[in-house]
RODO-2510 file (C-alpha; in nm, 4 decimals, decimal comma):
residues 255
     n   res          X          Y          Z
     1     m    -0,3107     1,4407     0,9144
     2     s    -0,6736     1,3891     0,8188
     3     d    -0,9920     1,2580     0,9750
     4     l    -0,9422     0,9608     0,7431
     5     i    -0,6419     0,8565     0,9534
     6     t    -0,6295     0,8978     1,3294
     7     v    -0,3014     0,8905     1,5209
     8     e    -0,2424     0,8339     1,8900
     9     v     0,0965     0,8182     2,0626
    10     t     0,1355     0,6556     2,4029
    11     d     0,4434     0,5201     2,5811
    12     g     0,6552     0,5321     2,2667
    13     i     0,3939     0,3537     2,0558
    14     q     0,2143     0,5219     1,7658
    15     i    -0,1283     0,3810     1,6792
    16     i    -0,2409     0,4626     1,3250
    17     t    -0,6077     0,3859     1,2600
    18     i    -0,7659     0,3900     0,9152
    19     n    -1,0926     0,5693     0,9832
    20     r    -1,3246     0,4961     0,6913
    21     p    -1,5480     0,2231     0,8351
    22     e    -1,8363     0,3194     0,6055
    23     a    -1,6090     0,2236     0,3117
    24     k    -1,4588    -0,0835     0,4834
    25     n    -1,1463     0,1304     0,5306
    26     a    -1,0786     0,1361     0,1582
    27     i    -0,7843     0,3578     0,0678
    28     n    -0,8351     0,6639    -0,1505
    29     l    -0,5682     0,9187    -0,2423
    30     e    -0,6341     1,1461     0,0553
    31     t    -0,6121     0,8524     0,2942
    32     a    -0,2843     0,7413     0,1359
    33     q    -0,1405     1,0900     0,1752
    34     a    -0,2463     1,1025     0,5402
    35     m    -0,0913     0,7597     0,5957
    36     a     0,2386     0,8764     0,4490
    37     a     0,2352     1,1768     0,6841
    38     a     0,1707     0,9508     0,9837
    39     l     0,4562     0,7196     0,8857
    40     d     0,6886     1,0177     0,8411
    41     q     0,5985     1,1153     1,1971
    42     l     0,6768     0,7618     1,3161
    43     d     1,0274     0,7778     1,1727
    44     s     1,1056     1,1396     1,2609
    45     r     0,9959     1,1608     1,6252
    46     d     1,2479     1,0423     1,8830
    47     d     0,9737     0,9730     2,1365
    48     i     0,8089     0,7154     1,9056
    49     r     0,9742     0,3747     1,8918
    50     i     0,7257     0,1561     1,7064
    51     g     0,4014     0,1861     1,5101
    52     i     0,0782    -0,0115     1,5012
    53     l    -0,1480     0,0022     1,1957
    54     t    -0,5122    -0,0950     1,2372
    55     g    -0,8572    -0,0197     1,1003
    56     g    -1,1649     0,1233     1,2682
    57     g    -1,5082    -0,0351     1,2761
    58     g    -1,4005    -0,3979     1,2909
    59     t    -1,2247    -0,4141     0,9524
    60     f    -0,8561    -0,3723     0,8719
    61     s    -0,8910    -0,2617     0,5087
    62     s    -1,0608    -0,3753     0,1892
    63     g    -0,7806    -0,2246    -0,0201
    64     m    -0,8087     0,0377    -0,2919
    65     d    -1,1215     0,2504    -0,3040
    66     l    -1,2679     0,1106    -0,6250
    67     k    -1,5525     0,3631    -0,6291
    68     a    -1,3037     0,6517    -0,6358
    69     f    -1,1047     0,4702    -0,9039
    70     a    -1,4157     0,4054    -1,1181
    71     k    -1,5371     0,7630    -1,0791
    72     s    -1,2185     0,9574    -1,1446
    73     g    -0,9403     0,7092    -1,2146
    74     q    -0,7882     0,8104    -0,8821
    75     r    -0,5242     0,5695    -0,7541
    76     p    -0,4147     0,5898    -0,3888
    77     y    -0,0425     0,6024    -0,4558
    78     v     0,2067     0,8454    -0,3020
    79     e     0,5200     0,9307    -0,4974
    80     g     0,8128     0,7279    -0,3666
    81     r     0,5895     0,5458    -0,1173
    82     g     0,3539     0,3467    -0,3379
    83     f     0,0088     0,2207    -0,2425
    84     a    -0,1359     0,3721     0,0768
    85     g     0,1829     0,5720     0,1274
    86     l     0,3325     0,2550     0,2760
    87     n     0,3823    -0,0469     0,0565
    88     e     0,6882     0,0515    -0,1474
    89     k     0,8658     0,2309     0,1360
    90     p     0,7761     0,0961     0,4815
    91     p     0,8978     0,2972     0,7808
    92     k     1,2477     0,2497     0,9216
    93     k     1,1003     0,1738     1,2621
    94     p     0,9034    -0,1472     1,3217
    95     l     0,5368    -0,1564     1,2242
    96     i     0,2783    -0,4045     1,3538
    97     a    -0,0470    -0,4710     1,1684
    98     a    -0,3405    -0,5296     1,4059
    99     v    -0,6007    -0,7057     1,1910
   100     e    -0,9709    -0,7420     1,2632
   101     g    -1,2204    -0,8546     1,0021
   102     y    -1,0951    -0,8405     0,6458
   103     a    -0,7493    -0,7554     0,5116
   104     l    -0,8120    -0,7862     0,1393
   105     a    -0,6300    -0,6810    -0,1778
   106     g    -0,4333    -0,3668    -0,0908
   107     g    -0,5358    -0,4184     0,2718
   108     c    -0,3644    -0,7561     0,2754
   109     e    -0,0641    -0,5992     0,1041
   110     m    -0,0478    -0,3328     0,3767
   111     a    -0,0343    -0,6091     0,6375
   112     l     0,2424    -0,7763     0,4361
   113     a     0,4356    -0,4474     0,4302
   114     s     0,4329    -0,4495     0,8114
   115     d     0,6971    -0,6295     1,0164
   116     l     0,4645    -0,8261     1,2413
   117     i     0,0966    -0,9219     1,2270
   118     v    -0,1443    -0,9718     1,5158
   119     a    -0,4876    -1,0893     1,4037
   120     a    -0,8218    -1,1775     1,5536
   121     s    -0,8954    -1,5474     1,5138
   122     n    -1,1879    -1,4743     1,2805
   123     a    -0,9939    -1,2332     1,0554
   124     k    -0,9407    -1,3136     0,6887
   125     f    -0,6655    -1,2266     0,4430
   126     g    -0,6905    -1,2334     0,0670
   127     l    -0,5673    -1,1111    -0,2704
   128     p    -0,8839    -1,1210    -0,4821
   129     e    -0,7465    -0,9062    -0,7645
   130     v    -0,7529    -1,1894    -1,0202
   131     k    -1,1295    -1,2128    -0,9727
   132     r    -1,1489    -0,8612    -1,1184
   133     g    -0,8960    -0,9192    -1,3952
   134     l    -0,6224    -0,7440    -1,1953
   135     v    -0,3053    -0,8498    -1,0131
   136     a    -0,1796    -0,7753    -0,6628
   137     g     0,0726    -0,5140    -0,7726
   138     a     0,1196    -0,3409    -0,4372
   139     g     0,3453    -0,6124    -0,2977
   140     g     0,1211    -0,9173    -0,2745
   141     m     0,2936    -1,1140    -0,5501
   142     l     0,6364    -1,0090    -0,4210
   143     r     0,5995    -1,0545    -0,0464
   144     l     0,3498    -1,3374     0,0022
   145     p     0,5694    -1,6130    -0,1548
   146     r     0,8447    -1,5084     0,0877
   147     r     0,6156    -1,5417     0,3890
   148     l     0,4229    -1,8604     0,3003
   149     p     0,5169    -2,1927     0,1420
   150     y     0,5223    -2,1485    -0,2359
   151     h     0,2173    -2,3594    -0,3148
   152     i     0,0057    -2,1964    -0,0450
   153     a     0,1041    -1,8484    -0,1655
   154     m     0,0195    -1,9445    -0,5229
   155     e    -0,3185    -2,0780    -0,4134
   156     v    -0,4011    -1,7451    -0,2480
   157     i    -0,2725    -1,5397    -0,5422
   158     l    -0,4173    -1,7462    -0,8286
   159     t    -0,7586    -1,8376    -0,6844
   160     g    -0,8276    -1,5046    -0,5157
   161     e    -0,9824    -1,6992    -0,2268
   162     m    -0,9426    -1,5878     0,1344
   163     l    -0,6995    -1,7282     0,3894
   164     t    -0,8258    -1,7522     0,7456
   165     a    -0,6198    -1,5981     1,0241
   166     e    -0,5939    -1,9368     1,1929
   167     r    -0,4472    -2,0949     0,8788
   168     a    -0,2190    -1,7932     0,8295
   169     h    -0,0989    -1,8322     1,1881
   170     a    -0,0312    -2,2032     1,1327
   171     f     0,1911    -2,1146     0,8363
   172     g     0,3729    -1,8415     1,0327
   173     l     0,2288    -1,5422     0,8477
   174     v     0,0536    -1,4188     1,1638
   175     n     0,2607    -1,3777     1,4803
   176     r    -0,0190    -1,3892     1,7351
   177     l    -0,3884    -1,4748     1,7319
   178     t    -0,6343    -1,3050     1,9648
   179     e    -1,0011    -1,3324     2,0439
   180     p    -1,2244    -1,1295     1,8079
   181     g    -1,1970    -0,7639     1,9024
   182     g    -0,8593    -0,8151     2,0693
   183     a    -0,6120    -0,7572     1,7850
   184     l    -0,5144    -0,4053     1,8911
   185     a    -0,4653    -0,5107     2,2522
   186     g    -0,2515    -0,8012     2,1317
   187     a    -0,0476    -0,5688     1,9109
   188     l     0,0060    -0,3305     2,2013
   189     e     0,1341    -0,6175     2,4165
   190     l     0,3808    -0,7138     2,1440
   191     a     0,4818    -0,3508     2,0882
   192     r     0,5521    -0,2996     2,4586
   193     a     0,7850    -0,6003     2,4571
   194     i     0,9795    -0,4445     2,1669
   195     v     0,9865    -0,0973     2,3257
   196     e     1,1668    -0,2493     2,6260
   197     n     1,4675    -0,3131     2,4018
   198     g     1,7383    -0,0789     2,2782
   199     p     1,5855     0,1472     2,0104
   200     l     1,9058     0,1789     1,8088
   201     a     1,9494    -0,1986     1,8110
   202     v     1,5863    -0,2630     1,7136
   203     q     1,5948    -0,0211     1,4214
   204     t     1,9297    -0,1539     1,3007
   205     a     1,8068    -0,5133     1,3274
   206     k     1,5039    -0,4299     1,1123
   207     s     1,7280    -0,2593     0,8579
   208     i     1,9624    -0,5584     0,8266
   209     v     1,6796    -0,8105     0,7940
   210     s     1,5082    -0,5930     0,5317
   211     q     1,8226    -0,5507     0,3215
   212     s     1,9856    -0,8925     0,3473
   213     g     1,7318    -1,1118     0,1676
   214     d     1,9335    -1,1178    -0,1565
   215     w     2,2853    -1,1049    -0,0104
   216     d     2,5103    -1,3899    -0,1222
   217     q     2,6408    -1,6163     0,1534
   218     e     3,0045    -1,5592     0,0716
   219     g     2,9923    -1,1843     0,1270
   220     m     2,6998    -1,1358     0,3647
   221     f     2,9060    -1,0824     0,6816
   222     d     3,1273    -0,8310     0,5026
   223     r     2,8158    -0,6401     0,3958
   224     q     2,6671    -0,6537     0,7447
   225     r     2,9821    -0,5494     0,9333
   226     p     2,9840    -0,1731     0,8546
   227     l     2,6093    -0,1508     0,9067
   228     i     2,6253    -0,2769     1,2652
   229     a     2,9627    -0,1352     1,3773
   230     h     2,7991     0,1670     1,5397
   231     i     2,5900    -0,0588     1,7649
   232     f     2,8889    -0,2062     1,9497
   233     s     3,0375     0,1358     2,0225
   234     s     2,7052     0,2961     2,1159
   235     a     2,6050     0,4390     2,4523
   236     d     2,3078     0,2017     2,4490
   237     a     2,5322    -0,1051     2,4218
   238     k     2,7316     0,0105     2,7234
   239     e     2,4116     0,0891     2,9114
   240     g     2,2646    -0,2515     2,8322
   241     a     2,5691    -0,4333     2,9700
   242     t     2,5883    -0,2045     3,2750
   243     a     2,2192    -0,2462     3,3529
   244     f     2,2561    -0,6250     3,3279
   245     a     2,5495    -0,6233     3,5685
   246     e     2,3642    -0,3948     3,8091
   247     k     2,0415    -0,5992     3,7809
   248     r     1,8267    -0,3024     3,6765
   249     k     1,6274    -0,1941     3,3736
   250     p     1,8333    -0,0070     3,1142
   251     v     1,7725     0,3589     3,0386
   252     w     1,8094     0,3877     2,6634
   253     q     1,9360     0,6987     2,4851
   254     a     1,9019     0,5773     2,1248
   255     k     2,2655     0,6662     2,0614
***
């Protein structure tokens, strides 16, 4: 890892913190590489079930480090992973964005690459690239219209103006709102609820939802069937039913 990204693992939850508060947690190449390493750890370690991505110093992320780009042309992209080592290849396990302050440009796109968003009530999201003659090429134009009503997404993308967390929550972009300073605590509460569930089922559910957006209705169940067959014959499925019958908490094996 790197001092630019800090990682903490507790009770099956990995907390990844972007640690560049002096730069509003802008992402440079080294930070992107450290992020990719942290996400590889999330997917590879059996003792980690879910990840939380947040930013230190009261800001989620202001996006690409424009000073590094202006100075050396450096772009914070990781081969096969895209911007921040995340946006083109999110982890297989669930990822929650815990947003305080600003999630702008690439920072907003990182939140969009996550599976759930918990935000402080005074947080703000935005894709201001058009104000600089750029476009939101790290997923903003692709993901935002799928998460918001079309006209609202186009307003955010074409004006470059910010969207408040409260308005984002009203449109369903944000799962939970917290008091300022409480986004990480809110994300941990949500993560703990997910960790209670069968890990194999959770990861498979994420995989199906991620893949099925462009499946045609006629063949979608045929495409899903082989991808979920292992769940119904798994040890976890048997344990879940047994634990229910015995009125106890299940002991998952992730197999």
